[in-house]
N, C-alpha and C positions, 0 to 999 in steps of 0.2 A: 489306460487302455489311450489307444490313438484310434476312433473311429472316422472314414469318412463317407458321406452319401454324396452320391453322384445324380444327381437330379434336385432341381429346389423346388418342385412342387410341395401340395400338402401332406405326401407321406413323408417324403425325406424331412420338410421343416419340422411337422408336428414330432418325429422321431427324435429329431435334433435337441429339440426341447426338452422334451422328457428325459432322456438321456443327460443331458448337461444339468439339467434341475436335479435328477437324484444323484448324479456324481459329478460335481465339482470340478473334482479332479482329471477327470477325463479329457483328453484333446479331441474334440468333435468341429470337425471342418464339413461345410454343405459349400459343393462345386455346382453353379448355374452356367449351362452357355449363353444365357440370353441375358440382357441389362435386368436390374433388379425390377424397372417398372416396367416392363414387358410382362403381359399375360394376354394369355386368346383364350375367349371365350366371352362370358358376360356373366352369369349369375351360378352360384351353387347352391343345390336346397336339401333341407333336413326334415326330417317331420319330428312331432315332438318326444317318442322315444329315441329318440337317439342323442339326445342331448346329456343325459345324466352321467353318460362314463366322462366325458368331457369333462365337467365339472370337477370331478375326481380326481383325476389328474393333475390337471393345472388349471385351477380355478383365476389366473391371473390372465392365460387368454380366451377361457372361457366367457369372464366378463366383459372382455373388449368385442370377440362375437357376439355375442347378446344383445349388445347395446346396437349393432351394426345389422340386426336382423328386422326383416319386413316378414310380419307372421296373418296368416290366412288360414282359415278353416273350409273353404267349399273347394269345389271343384265344378267347372263348369264345362257342360260339353254341347258341341255345335254340330250337327250332322244337319249337311246345308243348309234350312234357314230358321230349324228348330232347334230350341235351346232348354236342356235339362239340365238344373243345378242341384248337385247334393253338397250336403254341408257333413259336421261334424269330424274332419280328418286331422285337423292339425298338422299344419307346416309354417317354415320359415324359411328365408331364404337371404342372401347377401351377393353382393357381389364380388366375384371370384379374385378382383385384384385385390380388394379390400383386405378378404380374407389373406392373401398372401402378404399383405404388408403388416397385418398383426404377427404373423407368425414369423415375419423378418424383423420386427421390434423386439417382441420377446426372446427370439434367438440372440439378438444381438444383447441385449438386459445380459444373459444368461453367461453370456461369454463364449456363444457358439460364434465360431468364425462364418463368414460367408463369402465366398470368392464369386463373381459374376463375372460373364464375358469369358467364359474358359472354356475349352475343350480340352479334357481332360485324357490319358492315357491308362486305361482300368489296370492296364499290368504292372505300370511303376506305380499307381497309387498303391495298389493291394502289395507290392514292397515293402511300403512304407507302414501303412494301415495293419493294425491288429483285426479291424471288421470293417469290411466295404458294403454301404447298402446302394444295391441297383434300385434307385426308384427313379430310370429315366424312361420310364414313360411305357403308352402301350404299344411302341414300334422300339422297344427296347434293342440298343445293341449290344448292351454286355448280354442280355437271356440269348443273343442270337450266337455270342462267343461263346455261350457255355452250353449249348443246346445239347451236344451229347450227353450231358449231366442233368440239366434242369428236364429235358425232355417236352419241347411246349407243342402242345396243339394250337394254331389259328386257325378260327371258321369266319372266313370273311362272306357276309350277310347277304340279303338280295335287296336290301332295299340302297337308298340314296339317301345322305340327309346333310343339313347345313346348319350351323350355330349362330344363328343374326340375334340382334339384340333390337329391342324397340321402344320408341318412345311413349307409346300408347299406356295409360294409368292403371295396371291389372290389380285386380282385388280377391284374382281367386286362381287355383290351377287350369289353366285354358286348355283345353284338345279343340281342335278343329278338325272336322272331315269334309272335305270339300272336292267336286270331281270339276272336273274340265271337258276342253278336247282333246287331253292328250290325255286322262286319266285319273288316280284317284291320290289327292296332296293331304297331308295329315301336319298338323302344328301340336307341338309341346310346349306349352309358355305359362310362365310363371313370371312372378314382380320379384325384383330382388334388392331395389331403390323405389324410397317413395316420393322423392321430390320436393322437399322442402328441407328447409336451413341448411347445413352445411353439405352435404349429400349432394345441391344442383338437381340437375333436374329426373323426373322421374323415370327408372328403365327397369326393363323386363327381358328377359331369356324369350327369346322365339324359334326355337328350332324346326324347321319343314324338313319332314321325310316323306319319299315316297318310294315306288319300286324301280327297280332299276328301267326297268322299260318302259313307264311311265318320264321318267328322268333324261331318257333318252327322245323320246318321241317328241317332246319339249324343247328339245336343243340345249337344253344345259350340259351335256359332254363338253366341255372346253369351256366353260362361259366364264368371265369375268366375273368378280365380285361387283363391279357397277352392274354388269349385264341380270346377274343372281335378284339383286335385292329391286331392280325394276320388274322383272318378269312377278316375285314375289308380294310386290306392291302391288302393283295390278290384279291380282289374285286373289287377294284378300284384303282387297280395299273395304269392304265393307266390316269387317272385321275388325279393321283400324281405325275405323272411324275416323280419316283422315290424319294418324299419326303415321309415323315412317318407320323405316325398318333402318337398321343400321348392322355395318358390316364391322368385323375384327378379324381379319385370316380365316375368312368366312367359305374356304373354299368346300365344294361336294366332297365328302365321303364316303365310305363302305365302314360299317361297324365290324371289327372282327370280336367274336369269341376267344379268349387267350383262358389256357389253362397250362400251366406247368404240373406233370408229375412230382417234380421236386422242387424245392423251393431255395435250395441252397446248396453251395458247392464249394469246398472248403472254408474259409473267410468269409467266401462273397457269398450276400444271401438279396433274394427279389422280395420288394415292397411295390405296395400298390399296384398299377395296372400294369406294371413291369411283371408280373405274378400272375395275376388275375382282371378279367373285367366281367363287368355289368352291363347291362344297357343302359342308355340315359332314361327310359320309359318307366322306368321303377325309382329315376334319382339317387341312386346306392353308392356313386364312384369314390365320391369324397368321404363319404361314410364310412366305405372300406379301408379305402388309403391310412383316415387316420385311426382304425379300428386297429389296421394292422401296426400301426406306429404303438400304440397301448403294447398291444400282445408282444412284440417284439422287445419292449423296454421293457415289461414284468419279465420275461424268459429271460432279461440281460440280468436283472436284479437276481433271480433265485439261482439262475446258473452257472454266473460269470468265474468262481472258483472253480467248476467243472470243466473249463475250457470252452474257444468257440464256438466248437462242433457243438456241445452238449447244451448251449444257448439256444442255436439254431434250429438244432433237431425238438427243442423244446416249444419254439414259437411255431414251428410247422403243424406239430402235433395238435395245438392247441388252436391254429387258426384254418385248416384243411377242411374238413367238414363243414363246419359253420360257413364259411365260403362257399364251399359246392351248393349247399343249398342254398342258402342264397343266390347262384350264379343260376342253379336248375331255376328259382324264381323269375330273374331278369332274362333266361331263354325262353320260358313262355311266352312273359310278356313280350319278347321280342318277336315272336312267331307269330303273336295274334296280331298285332300293327303288321306284319310282313302279308300276314291273310285277311287283312279288315276290309277288303272287296268282297269278302263274302256277308259280313256284318251288314252293309250301309242300304241293305235293302230292309231289313228290321225296324219296328217300330221303334221311335226315339228311345223310350223309356225301356225296352228290353236292350235296345244297342249301349243305353246306358248303363245298366245292370252288367252285362255282357263284358262291358270294358271295366268298371270297376272291379269285376270280379276275374278278371284276364288270369293273374298270378297265381292264382289260389289259395293266395294269403290272404284276402279278405272271401268270406264266404255270407251266403244268406243271413245266418244267424249273426254274425259277427258286422255287417253291412246295417241290421233291424239295429244294431245296439248303437251305431255311428249317426243312422239317417232313419230312423224309423219311418219318417213320413214318404221319403224314396220307397225304399222296400212295400210298407203301404198300397202305394201307385202302383208298383212293378206286381204285386200280388194280384191286386184287382183287376190290372190289365190281363194277367194271364188268364184267372177264373173267366173272366167275360169271354175271351177269346176262344175260351176250351169249353164254352157250356157250363162251366160246374153249377152244380147249385148252392145256392148260401147256406151259410153257417146258421143255426138259427136265431143270434144275435144279430142278423142280417150282413155279417161280416163275407168276406170272402177266404174259401180254405186254402191254404198254402198248397205250393203245385203239387207237391207229394201228392195231395188227397184231392186231385181232378180226377175223374173218370178216365177213359180212353176208351173208344170203341175201335174193335179191327172186325172187319165184317160182320156179324151179328154178335161177336162178342162182345161184353163191356165189361170191362175189368174197372173194380171200385176204387181204385187209386194205380200209382204209378210205380210201386216197389214190387220187386221181382226176387225170389229164392232164386237163385243162380243153380245152376245142375253140380250137385257136388256128387262123383263117388262115393261111394258108401264101402264098395267089396266085400257085402255081406250076403248076399245072395248066394244061394246054394241050389247049384245048377241051372242058375240065371232066375229062379223064383226068387222074386220078394217076400220078406217074412215081417215077423212083427217090429223089426227094426226099422224097415222102411215104412210101417205104418205107423209108427212111432216118428219116427224124422220126418216126414213129411208131412204129417195129421199134424203134430205139432204145430209146425211153420204158417202152415194153412189156418188152426186154430189163433196163432198168432197173428192174423190178418192182413196178409202181404195180398195182395190185389192178383196175383200168382205165382205157383208154384211150381215149379219145372222139377221133372224127376231126374236124377242123377243119367250120366251117358247110358243109355238103353241099348244094348245088341241086337240084330237082328237076323244073327248067324253066330252059333257057337264057337264057331272058327273064329267070329269077329269080337267075342272079350278080352281084354286087355288081360285078365286074371280071370281064374277058376271061379271068384267071387265077384265078378261082376253080372249085373240084373241082363235079364232079355226080354226078347218078346217075340221069341219065336214057336212055341208051344203054348197046348192049349192050360197047363197047369200055371205057366207065367202069367197067360190072360186072365185068369179068373184071380190071382193073387191080386192082379195092377185095378182089376174093377174092385177088390175090394179098398184099396187104397183109394180110389176115386171116390167111390160110394163113401167112403168116411167124410172126403173133405166136401162133397157136396152137399152132406148131411149135417154137418156141423161148422160151418165156416161159410163165407162168403166169397171166399178164394176161388179162382179158375185154377186149373191145373194142364197142364202139359205137361209132354212125354218127348223126350230127345233121343232120335232114331240115330244110333251110329255104328259104323263099322272099324275095328281098331287099325285094319291093315297089316303094316311092320311093327307096328307099336303092340300088337296082340302078343300072347304067350309069355307072360311076366308073373312073377311071385306075388304074391300080395306085399303091400308097402311095409305092413311090422313083421314080415317073413323073408326080407332083404330088397323089395323094390326093383329088383335085376330081370332077364330075359330067363327063362328057363334054361337049363340045361341037361334036365334027366330027362325020366321016359315019361315026364307027365304035360313036358313040352308037345307043343301041334306046330301044324303049319302054318305060316304067316304068309300071305300074300300082297300084293302092290303095287303100283302100276312101271318098278322099275324092279331089277333085281340087286336094291341096294340097302345095305341094313342102314338103320336110326345110326350106330356109330357104332363106336368101338366095343368088341364082346358080344354085339346084338349079333341074334342070327341074321342069314341072308335071306331076304322072301324070296318066292316064287312069282316071277312076271306074270302079271294078267294077262289071260287070253282074252277073244270076246264073249265066249263062252262064259268066263268066269265074268266079266261085268257084267253079262245077262242075268246070273243067276245073283248075284249082287242086287243089281236091279229088282228083280223080283223080290228079294226076300224083303229088302226096306219096304216096297208096294205090302206084301202081305204083313208085315211089321205095321203101317199105316192105319191096312185093314180094321188089325187086332187092336189098336190102339182105338178106334171109333166105338170097338163094340165095348171095349171098357171103359168107354162112355167120358175120354178126355176130352177139353176144350179147345186145343190146342196144341199140334205139333210143331218139334225144332227141328231142322238135319241139321245134324253137325258136321261140316266143312271145315273145321277148324283143328288148331293143336297136333298137324302131325298125323292124323289118324285117316282112314282111306281115302276118304274124298279128297282131303284137304292134302294127303299129298301128291294126289294129281294135280293140285292147282301151282304148285310151288315147284320150280328149277330145279330146288337142292333136293328133290325126290321123285321128281318124274324126268327122265330121260329119255323117254320113249322117241322116237323117229318115224311113228305112224301118225295116223289123225287127232291122237291124245297125245300128243305130246307138243314139244316147240312154241310157237306164239301160247300167248293167254288164250285166243279164243279156242284154239287145241287142247292144251291143258284144261280150261272151261266144261267141256265136251260133255264127259262121261256126268260128272257131277249134276248139268243142268239137264242130262238125261233121267238122271236119278228124281230130280225137283217135277221134271216133267212128269212121269208115271206117278208119284207120289200126288200128284197135285191133282190126276185124275181121279183118283180114287175115295181123297179127302174130301169131307161135303165142302160144297161151294159156301156156306155160313159160316164153316170154321178157319180160321188163320194159320198159315205157317209162316214161324218166323226160322230163319235162316242164320248159324253163328257161324263168322269166319275170322281167319288167323288176317288180319288187314294187313301184317308186314312181318317178314322172316327178321327184321332189324338187320338187315342185310345190304342197304341203297349204296353203299360207298363201293360194291362191288359189283359191276354191271353184269344180270344174269344169275346172281349167287341163290336169289329168293325171291318171293313174290314181295310185291312194291307196296306202300298206301294208293301210288298214284292207279295200278293194276286193278286192285281192291274198289276202287271207285267204279271202273269201268266193270268189275265182275259185281258189285253192287244194281247195278243199274240193268244188268241182263237178268239178276236174283229178279229185279222187280217184274221186269217182264214177263218171266215165267211163272208169275204167280207168288211170287214173295211177298206177305204182308212187313214185314219187320227185320231188319239186319240186327241179328246179334254180333256186336262188335267185337275182338279179342284182339288177341296176336300171338304170334311165336309160335312153336312147335312141335313145327316141320323139322328143325335141327338141330343138335346141341352144338351150332357153332352160333346162333343167334345171341346178341347181346344186350337183351332189354335194359332201356331206360329205366329202372320202376323210381318209383314215387306216389304220392297223393295223386289219385285219378289218373295215370299215368296213360291210359288207353282211352280216357275221353277225346283227346283231338281226333283220334280216327275214326270214331263214331260220328262228332261234329262235323269234320270233312263230308264223308257221307251223306249225310242228313242235307248238308248246306247246297252239293253238287249235285245231287240225283232227286232229291224232296221225298227219298222214302223215309219212312219212321223208321228209327234206330232205338236198339236198346244197347246202353252203356254199362260196361262193365272194367271191371279192374281196382283196386285197391279205392273204392268208393267206401267211407269208413261208418254212414251213416245219415240220416235223416236232413242233416244240413249238409253235407255236403249234396246230397240228393236234390232237396230245392234249388239249390246254386246249379246246379245243369240245368235241370229243367226250366227255370226262370231263364237262363241264361238262353236260351235255345239250343245247347250244345246236343237232345238225346230227347226222346220221347216215354222210354223208359230207364227205370234203374235197376239193375242186375247185381245183387251181392249174394257174396258166395260166406268168406266168412265173418261176418258181421252177424248173419244167421245163426251160424255156428255155437256163435257167442252169447248170442241172443235171440231164441225163438221167438219173442215176442214183441222184437224193435219197436214193430208197424202201431202195435198197441201202445208201446212206451211213447212212441211220435206222435199218436193222437191226442194223449192226455199231454204233454208238450206242448203241443198248439192247440189246443183246445179244440178239437175236429169233433163236432156234435153229430157229424152225418156217419160215423163212423160204425159199424155191422161187430157190436159186440158179442161172445156167446152169454148167453142168456146166464149160464153157469157163475160167469166170471162178473155180471153185473154190481155183486157186494162192494167189488175195489174201485169200480166207476164213478165218478162224482155226477148227482142226479143231474147236473145242469148239460151232462155230455153226452147222455144216454139217448137214444132214438127213441123219437114218442110210438 
């Protein structure tokens, strides 16, 4: 087999080594347009966890790489003049130039042909080779030539960065966040050369990153390398300690997120940055490229007898999902740095914790294993600033077990049982199921339990099994639930008030989960006569009289909730139900004062909030659940946006909302959420930082560890979990045991299962 690698970076070189090592009879050629000793950039960084695979597949190059490594375990974070140091992380770095030299030597030793200073015609190469490896980098020409098959997506991001070197002797991964008259500047720095022996002087990578607006204000557009170095040396003079910055084609760039739907076309396959990119803030570009090379070499071994197409399909199948996962972590980290200006007013300890946990790969518990001292300091700081009582042994409680006061309601902890429709009411009346469902989760220790979406009219139910709060019988049944919760737990209980709007008149989930089409269907209403989707009934467009009736129904529902004894009410203006459908241009096409601009679209939901707040006791809080985005930002006017939701949240606060419960989507089936761990938290975090309001985070939050992470980082004030509470009604009890929380209110009936030292006196 004849294999041609177009591009002499780590991806192509490492694959050529593995392919030739395993198949000495193969003809393997690497074409590189630059000279053999040309390399751009400075160091590359790995973590301890990434090295094992390299040793297994080629011990010879692995040993040479290990001998060139600089090792460190710490991360230093400079926020202005403050320094916080974290330990226990395990990194190693080396010069990129040295890495390429090792690969050149190893490839030549194995018989790989290395061709430098040659621009190649991919079409001609493809005619001569059996397999063409397109490893020509992030700006791949081959990818562009095959774009109809590869279907690439390049998302050019909002920051500018330049990759500099430094003579400063670094002994830790170093982050610097510094403001000047132009804006916020960030440094990602690490050592790659120690400065002794044959290696020569100490060297480190010093990447400077800033938002494009700051970059322009500083006059960096069109700046030469010399001007860039001069500006940055002056800006970071204190952090450099008299040492220099070095340039090596250190132009200012924007980072592109590169994703390809397909990685191969015939005999041509993408490898490394040509196939995908991962932001340098998680240090995984070279790692990804080398792991691609291993996967492709493995696929070649396993499937070469089946033909090249089988090899390349197996390679993509093996790598695609794992790569997307890492890219998602990298994207989250990238966006954190794009928005770092939100966080620089945090306390340096909280800021550092926020930074450490930004990509979701490191959590509260994980960081406590790496650096228990840092997590203890963060926990102490959080408890002190929240006024939390100490544990019996003097420790600070973990963040989830710090109380939170909302008006006159004090929650014992930050865990919330999120509203979950049970579809088990009869004529809107909650029954034994609701008593056990909500009662068990209150007994399970959550600080706040919120009822399922409870509808203010019969017409406003999603299904005939949905709960209501519009009759005396319903009110009495809910009072029974409230009395049980108050009498048998320390939990507070809230009611979510709602109207389903155009998403009403549906069958039960286990009976089809679709719009009703028979005689049992009922009329639906909405801001506009637009069905939710194909096959849905067309709602009647609401008149002003309809709005008055709905508003009054919400008021009556709030009054009934107060008589039933609820501690909090939540207005449901999310997920495409009636009030939500006013907010989204996907569902609101009105041309009167209730449609068009965001101010107009928010008018009716705010009228309802005002009316409810007027009758709800001043001592009791109101939360409002919103859909912060329809995930349609790329199409202007297609749906509500995250930016609009910040404005909406401000108005909600001005109208008496105490907590914004931040969810997303539901207004249109066209939404394409990007799911993942804690995927909606960034929307809550943005609202919290930009409005100063308390927020409740919800969405794929899996337990106490993630909840502690979100709280300690300052991303939310309350953590709502739905499915985790379906799986474990006693989630909060288990967390109290795990974190040895001595202030937890255990049901007296369960005390035999509680270690004596954890019981309240």
